[in-house]
N, CA, C and O atoms as a DFTB+ gen file, in Angstrom:
400 C
 N C O
     1  1       0.835      -1.170       0.000
     2  2       0.000       0.000       0.000
     3  2       0.890       1.247       0.000
     4  3       1.875       1.311       0.736
     5  1       0.551       2.206      -0.802
     6  2       1.334       3.444      -0.908
     7  2       0.929       4.414       0.198
     8  3      -0.254       4.599       0.483
     9  1       1.925       5.019       0.804
    10  2       1.677       6.074       1.777
    11  2       1.606       7.391       1.023
    12  3       2.323       7.588       0.042
    13  1       0.752       8.286       1.473
    14  2       0.626       9.582       0.809
    15  2       0.993      10.707       1.772
    16  3       0.803      10.610       2.985
    17  1       1.514      11.753       1.198
    18  2       1.902      12.928       1.960
    19  2       1.257      14.130       1.275
    20  3       1.741      14.576       0.235
    21  1       0.170      14.662       1.844
    22  2      -0.537      15.774       1.187
    23  2       0.291      17.053       1.071
    24  3      -0.085      17.956       0.324
    25  1       1.394      17.150       1.783
    26  2       2.242      18.342       1.723
    27  2       3.420      18.182       0.771
    28  3       4.261      19.074       0.662
    29  1       3.480      17.061       0.092
    30  2       4.626      16.787      -0.772
    31  2       4.787      17.822      -1.884
    32  3       5.911      18.210      -2.203
    33  1       3.694      18.269      -2.472
    34  2       3.789      19.266      -3.556
    35  2       4.473      20.540      -3.061
    36  3       5.258      21.147      -3.789
    37  1       4.176      20.945      -1.824
    38  2       4.845      22.125      -1.270
    39  2       6.321      21.834      -0.998
    40  3       7.166      22.710      -1.180
    41  1       6.637      20.611      -0.564
    42  2       8.022      20.228      -0.321
    43  2       8.842      20.275      -1.615
    44  3      10.048      20.520      -1.586
    45  1       8.183      20.040      -2.733
    46  2       8.883      20.021      -4.022
    47  2       9.398      21.398      -4.428
    48  3      10.240      21.502      -5.320
    49  1       8.913      22.437      -3.797
    50  2       9.415      23.784      -4.092
    51  2      10.911      23.863      -3.831
    52  3      11.622      24.627      -4.484
    53  1      11.381      23.084      -2.890
    54  2      12.809      23.024      -2.574
    55  2      13.633      22.520      -3.761
    56  3      14.830      22.789      -3.859
    57  1      12.975      21.786      -4.656
    58  2      13.646      21.216      -5.826
    59  2      13.300      21.973      -7.104
    60  3      13.493      21.473      -8.213
    61  1      12.784      23.192      -6.926
    62  2      12.500      24.052      -8.064
    63  2      11.173      23.787      -8.737
    64  3      10.962      24.211      -9.874
    65  1      10.279      23.100      -8.064
    66  2       8.993      22.750      -8.668
    67  2       7.849      23.358      -7.867
    68  3       7.714      23.114      -6.668
    69  1       7.019      24.164      -8.557
    70  2       5.881      24.768      -7.864
    71  2       4.609      24.815      -8.716
    72  3       3.672      25.542      -8.387
    73  1       4.572      24.048      -9.801
    74  2       3.391      24.110     -10.676
    75  2       2.584      22.822     -10.734
    76  3       1.563      22.774     -11.420
    77  1       3.007      21.787     -10.040
    78  2       2.344      20.483     -10.165
    79  2       0.873      20.522      -9.771
    80  3       0.064      19.796     -10.350
    81  1       0.514      21.343      -8.809
    82  2      -0.887      21.395      -8.375
    83  2      -1.783      22.110      -9.385
    84  3      -3.008      22.027      -9.295
    85  1      -1.179      22.809     -10.344
    86  2      -1.963      23.449     -11.394
    87  2      -2.475      22.429     -12.410
    88  3      -3.451      22.684     -13.116
    89  1      -1.821      21.287     -12.478
    90  2      -2.204      20.230     -13.411
    91  2      -3.523      19.606     -12.976
    92  3      -3.695      19.273     -11.804
    93  1      -4.455      19.447     -13.914
    94  2      -5.698      18.755     -13.585
    95  2      -5.762      17.389     -14.253
    96  3      -6.839      16.810     -14.399
    97  1      -4.615      16.883     -14.653
    98  2      -4.449      15.522     -15.157
    99  2      -5.308      15.239     -16.385
   100  3      -5.952      14.194     -16.474
   101  1      -5.313      16.166     -17.321
   102  2      -6.125      16.016     -18.535
   103  2      -5.542      14.985     -19.502
   104  3      -6.270      14.403     -20.307
   105  1      -4.232      14.763     -19.422
   106  2      -3.591      13.781     -20.287
   107  2      -2.988      14.346     -21.558
   108  3      -2.453      13.589     -22.369
   109  1      -3.060      15.659     -21.755
   110  2      -2.484      16.266     -22.951
   111  2      -0.986      15.991     -23.026
   112  3      -0.459      15.723     -24.106
   113  1      -0.304      16.057     -21.896
   114  2       1.147      15.820     -21.887
   115  2       1.464      14.382     -22.290
   116  3       2.424      14.132     -23.018
   117  1       0.658      13.449     -21.815
   118  2       0.881      12.041     -22.154
   119  2       0.585      11.788     -23.629
   120  3       1.234      10.957     -24.264
   121  1      -0.387      12.499     -24.166
   122  2      -0.755      12.305     -25.571
   123  2       0.315      12.832     -26.520
   124  3       0.509      12.275     -27.601
   125  1       1.009      13.895     -26.130
   126  2       2.002      14.511     -27.010
   127  2       3.410      13.965     -26.780
   128  3       4.283      14.134     -27.632
   129  1       3.636      13.322     -25.654
   130  2       4.971      12.843     -25.290
   131  2       5.469      11.801     -26.297
   132  3       4.772      10.823     -26.570
   133  1       6.667      12.004     -26.849
   134  2       7.197      11.037     -27.810
   135  2       7.542       9.687     -27.171
   136  3       7.769       8.708     -27.883
   137  1       7.582       9.629     -25.856
   138  2       7.902       8.370     -25.187
   139  2       6.763       7.360     -25.275
   140  3       6.995       6.155     -25.371
   141  1       5.541       7.860     -25.242
   142  2       4.350       7.009     -25.275
   143  2       4.560       5.795     -24.370
   144  3       4.462       4.650     -24.813
   145  1       4.847       6.060     -23.112
   146  2       5.139       5.000     -22.157
   147  2       4.239       5.117     -20.935
   148  3       4.458       5.976     -20.080
   149  1       3.252       4.277     -20.852
   150  2       2.371       4.174     -19.695
   151  2       1.973       5.529     -19.104
   152  3       2.142       5.751     -17.905
   153  1       1.468       6.398     -19.895
   154  2       0.940       7.695     -19.469
   155  2       1.988       8.622     -18.868
   156  3       1.671       9.446     -18.010
   157  1       3.227       8.492     -19.311
   158  2       4.281       9.390     -18.866
   159  2       4.106      10.722     -19.580
   160  3       3.854      10.683     -20.784
   161  1       4.210      11.863     -18.982
   162  2       4.561      12.192     -17.603
   163  2       3.362      12.303     -16.662
   164  3       3.528      12.557     -15.469
   165  1       2.186      12.118     -17.187
   166  2       0.955      12.268     -16.406
   167  2       0.984      11.456     -15.112
   168  3       0.599      11.952     -14.053
   169  1       1.436      10.223     -15.201
   170  2       1.453       9.341     -14.038
   171  2       2.364       9.902     -12.942
   172  3       1.983       9.918     -11.771
   173  1       3.547      10.354     -13.308
   174  2       4.493      10.864     -12.322
   175  2       3.976      12.160     -11.677
   176  3       4.175      12.387     -10.484
   177  1       3.322      12.993     -12.465
   178  2       2.747      14.226     -11.920
   179  2       1.646      13.881     -10.919
   180  3       1.525      14.521      -9.875
   181  1       0.855      12.879     -11.241
   182  2      -0.219      12.461     -10.319
   183  2       0.364      11.913      -9.023
   184  3      -0.157      12.193      -7.943
   185  1       1.432      11.139      -9.119
   186  2       2.096      10.653      -7.901
   187  2       2.548      11.827      -7.041
   188  3       2.384      11.805      -5.821
   189  1       3.113      12.846      -7.668
   190  2       3.546      14.030      -6.930
   191  2       2.356      14.697      -6.257
   192  3       2.424      15.041      -5.077
   193  1       1.270      14.883      -6.991
   194  2       0.088      15.534      -6.439
   195  2      -0.469      14.777      -5.236
   196  3      -0.921      15.386      -4.266
   197  1      -0.433      13.465      -5.305
   198  2      -0.946      12.643      -4.211
   199  2       0.041      12.521      -3.055
   200  3      -0.327      12.117      -1.952
   201  1       1.280      12.868      -3.314
   202  2       2.310      12.724      -2.292
   203  2       2.784      11.294      -2.151
   204  3       3.229      10.890      -1.077
   205  1       2.696      10.528      -3.219
   206  2       3.109       9.122      -3.220
   207  2       4.600       9.028      -3.497
   208  3       5.023       8.597      -4.570
   209  1       5.386       9.436      -2.512
   210  2       6.844       9.461      -2.667
   211  2       7.407       8.079      -3.000
   212  3       8.317       7.955      -3.819
   213  1       6.866       7.054      -2.366
   214  2       7.388       5.707      -2.618
   215  2       7.150       5.281      -4.059
   216  3       7.987       4.591      -4.640
   217  1       6.024       5.678      -4.646
   218  2       5.756       5.356      -6.055
   219  2       6.723       6.085      -6.977
   220  3       7.162       5.539      -7.989
   221  1       7.045       7.300      -6.626
   222  2       8.016       8.060      -7.427
   223  2       9.369       7.365      -7.382
   224  3      10.017       7.192      -8.414
   225  1       9.792       6.970      -6.196
   226  2      11.087       6.309      -6.057
   227  2      11.086       4.941      -6.742
   228  3      12.092       4.554      -7.337
   229  1       9.983       4.212      -6.667
   230  2       9.889       2.902      -7.325
   231  2       9.981       3.013      -8.840
   232  3      10.480       2.107      -9.508
   233  1       9.499       4.127      -9.375
   234  2       9.466       4.338     -10.817
   235  2      10.462       5.405     -11.268
   236  3      10.310       5.987     -12.342
   237  1      11.468       5.657     -10.453
   238  2      12.421       6.738     -10.722
   239  2      13.107       6.607     -12.073
   240  3      13.385       7.614     -12.724
   241  1      13.383       5.383     -12.501
   242  2      14.068       5.209     -13.786
   243  2      13.268       5.791     -14.944
   244  3      13.854       6.178     -15.955
   245  1      11.958       5.864     -14.825
   246  2      11.121       6.452     -15.882
   247  2      11.429       7.928     -16.089
   248  3      11.330       8.431     -17.208
   249  1      11.801       8.621     -15.027
   250  2      12.071      10.051     -15.127
   251  2      13.198      10.356     -16.103
   252  3      13.181      11.380     -16.786
   253  1      14.184       9.451     -16.162
   254  2      15.335       9.691     -17.033
   255  2      15.049       9.335     -18.485
   256  3      15.929       9.481     -19.334
   257  1      13.878       8.886     -18.782
   258  2      13.476       8.682     -20.181
   259  2      13.072      10.000     -20.831
   260  3      13.069      10.132     -22.054
   261  1      12.735      10.962     -19.993
   262  2      12.299      12.272     -20.494
   263  2      13.417      12.933     -21.284
   264  3      14.540      13.064     -20.796
   265  1      13.107      13.344     -22.495
   266  2      14.068      14.016     -23.364
   267  2      14.108      15.521     -23.118
   268  3      14.945      16.231     -23.677
   269  1      13.201      15.993     -22.281
   270  2      13.039      17.418     -21.994
   271  2      12.906      18.220     -23.297
   272  3      13.518      19.273     -23.479
   273  1      12.083      17.671     -24.187
   274  2      11.884      18.286     -25.504
   275  2      10.966      19.509     -25.438
   276  3      11.018      20.370     -26.316
   277  1      10.132      19.587     -24.406
   278  2       9.262      20.741     -24.241
   279  2       7.879      20.614     -24.848
   280  3       7.057      21.515     -24.685
   281  1       7.596      19.521     -25.543
   282  2       6.278      19.379     -26.168
   283  2       5.156      19.389     -25.131
   284  3       4.106      19.989     -25.363
   285  1       5.366      18.736     -24.001
   286  2       4.324      18.687     -22.975
   287  2       4.062      20.087     -22.415
   288  3       2.915      20.462     -22.175
   289  1       5.116      20.839     -22.215
   290  2       4.983      22.187     -21.676
   291  2       4.288      23.105     -22.669
   292  3       3.464      23.932     -22.278
   293  1       4.612      22.966     -23.949
   294  2       4.012      23.807     -24.984
   295  2       2.518      23.550     -25.141
   296  3       1.774      24.463     -25.499
   297  1       2.068      22.333     -24.882
   298  2       0.666      21.981     -25.122
   299  2      -0.185      21.945     -23.863
   300  3      -1.393      21.727     -23.958
   301  1       0.396      22.150     -22.695
   302  2      -0.363      22.079     -21.442
   303  2      -1.384      23.215     -21.376
   304  3      -1.000      24.384     -21.395
   305  1      -2.684      22.889     -21.298
   306  2      -3.703      23.938     -21.272
   307  2      -3.723      24.746     -19.968
   308  3      -4.282      25.842     -19.930
   309  1      -3.125      24.218     -18.915
   310  2      -3.101      24.912     -17.622
   311  2      -1.760      25.578     -17.336
   312  3      -1.571      26.181     -16.280
   313  1      -0.829      25.466     -18.285
   314  2       0.514      26.013     -18.120
   315  2       1.174      25.486     -16.846
   316  3       1.845      26.224     -16.123
   317  1       0.967      24.187     -16.587
   318  2       1.537      23.550     -15.398
   319  2       2.995      23.177     -15.602
   320  3       3.660      22.759     -14.655
   321  1       3.499      23.318     -16.803
   322  2       4.913      23.089     -17.110
   323  2       5.373      21.677     -16.741
   324  3       6.270      21.517     -15.913
   325  1       4.765      20.647     -17.352
   326  2       5.103      19.260     -17.024
   327  2       6.583      18.929     -17.147
   328  3       7.097      18.138     -16.356
   329  1       7.268      19.501     -18.097
   330  2       8.696      19.238     -18.255
   331  2       9.492      19.678     -17.033
   332  3      10.424      18.992     -16.613
   333  1       9.130      20.806     -16.472
   334  2       9.804      21.293     -15.268
   335  2       9.423      20.454     -14.052
   336  3      10.228      20.282     -13.138
   337  1       8.200      19.932     -14.040
   338  2       7.793      19.034     -12.960
   339  2       8.682      17.793     -12.973
   340  3       9.164      17.353     -11.929
   341  1       8.894      17.236     -14.158
   342  2       9.749      16.052     -14.287
   343  2      11.173      16.385     -13.856
   344  3      11.814      15.589     -13.171
   345  1      11.667      17.544     -14.247
   346  2      13.013      17.965     -13.846
   347  2      13.106      18.089     -12.324
   348  3      14.097      17.665     -11.731
   349  1      12.096      18.660     -11.695
   350  2      12.063      18.759     -10.240
   351  2      12.025      17.388      -9.584
   352  3      12.655      17.178      -8.547
   353  1      11.291      16.453     -10.179
   354  2      11.246      15.093      -9.642
   355  2      12.605      14.407      -9.776
   356  3      12.998      13.636      -8.901
   357  1      13.314      14.680     -10.854
   358  2      14.668      14.139     -10.996
   359  2      15.557      14.647      -9.866
   360  3      16.317      13.885      -9.268
   361  1      15.454      15.933      -9.583
   362  2      16.246      16.506      -8.488
   363  2      15.885      15.846      -7.158
   364  3      16.761      15.538      -6.349
   365  1      14.592      15.633      -6.942
   366  2      14.130      14.985      -5.718
   367  2      14.722      13.579      -5.595
   368  3      15.225      13.204      -4.536
   369  1      14.660      12.815      -6.667
   370  2      15.168      11.435      -6.643
   371  2      16.664      11.425      -6.351
   372  3      17.128      10.631      -5.533
   373  1      17.416      12.289      -7.005
   374  2      18.867      12.334      -6.778
   375  2      19.160      12.677      -5.313
   376  3      20.049      12.082      -4.704
   377  1      18.425      13.624      -4.752
   378  2      18.662      14.040      -3.379
   379  2      18.242      12.979      -2.358
   380  3      18.750      12.966      -1.237
   381  1      17.323      12.096      -2.734
   382  2      16.773      11.142      -1.789
   383  2      17.116       9.683      -2.093
   384  3      16.579       8.771      -1.464
   385  1      17.983       9.475      -3.028
   386  2      18.348       8.104      -3.415
   387  2      19.135       7.463      -2.288
   388  3      20.135       8.010      -1.822
   389  1      18.683       6.321      -1.864
   390  2      19.392       5.573      -0.814
   391  2      20.067       4.376      -1.433
   392  3      19.417       3.517      -2.028
   393  1      21.343       4.327      -1.293
   394  2      22.091       3.193      -1.861
   395  2      22.010       2.003      -0.919
   396  3      22.078       2.142       0.303
   397  1      21.867       0.850      -1.511
   398  2      21.766      -0.370      -0.712
   399  2      23.123      -0.841      -0.259
   400  3      23.227      -1.858       0.426
């Protein structure tokens, strides 16, 4: 079962991310993304919104598939800047990676 942290979106400001809550998960970013991989980046943004830190860490390798091409940001109807959200999540993962 995933634990959620409702304050996680605010915590992400430390990693340069402050637009994730503007996203209403319409799927435009997933539709335009050249990766076409399991609703990326929509899924990762939703994990952030829910505060599902463990899900983000479990799926961290997906973040590095992002080419940071900007298509998602250009087409986002809410100007939530999905590309920057992914970049902020990368920063979060690097800062919180625990080596075994």
